[in-house]
N, C-alpha and C positions, 0 to 999 in steps of 0.2 A: 664153423666151430665156435668162433668168437660169440656170435649171437646165441647159439645154443647154450653156451656156458657163461652167459651174462658177462662177457668181456673179461673173464678170468683167463689171462694169457696162459698161465700155468696149466689149467685144465684143458684148454683148447689144444695146446701143444701135446699134452699127454694123450688126448683123444685122437689126434692126428697119428701118433705113433702106435698106440695100443688098441684104438677103436673106442667108439662111444660107449658101448655096453660095459666094459671094465671100469671106465671112469665113473659111470653112473652107479654101478654096483658097489664099488668101493667108496663112493662119495668123495673122491679125490684122486690123486695120482696113484695108480695101482702099484702094488709092491713088486713089480717086475723090475729087476736090475737094469735091463736095457732101456726101459721107459724112463725110469728115474734119472739115468745118466743122460738120456736124450733131452729131457726137460732141463736139467742143469746146464747142458751145453747151449741150448737155444737161449735160455735166459742170460747166460754169460755173454753170448754174441750180441744180445740186445742191451747189454749192460744194465739189466734189471735185477733187483734182488729177488731171492726166492720168496721172501716174505714182504708183503706190502704194508705200508703204514698209512691208513686213511686219516684224513683231516676233514671231518664232516661239517665244519662250520660254513654256513652259507653256500653249501653245494660245491665247495672247493675241496679237492682231495690231494693229499701229498704222498709222494713216495720218495724214499731215500735210496739213491744209487750206491753201489758198493764203494765208490770213491768219496762218498759223503755229501755229494751235491743233492739238492732237493729239486724235485720236479712237481709243479702244481698243475692240476688239470680239473676240468669240470665234469669229467666222466669218471665214475668210480670203477676202478679195476681191482682185480685180485679176489682173494677168498671171501671178502666181506661184501662184494658187489651184490646188489639186489636184496640185501637184508634190511 
């Protein structure tokens, strides 16, 4: 799922719960209450924010965790991955 959804963890988790077709059809997390709750729970367990903050400078990307810490990586994750 991660490869299929270009390392967008949010979409990969949604597809695991609801299936690939609904995620593709809605172009995001489907409006199913169970799926939305599941995605929130999983992201919470990973301590990842629902929204990612990319830092495109020199191929380094930044995300901000809910506790305010920054994580820098060379792989772009999230809704803007692949754009």
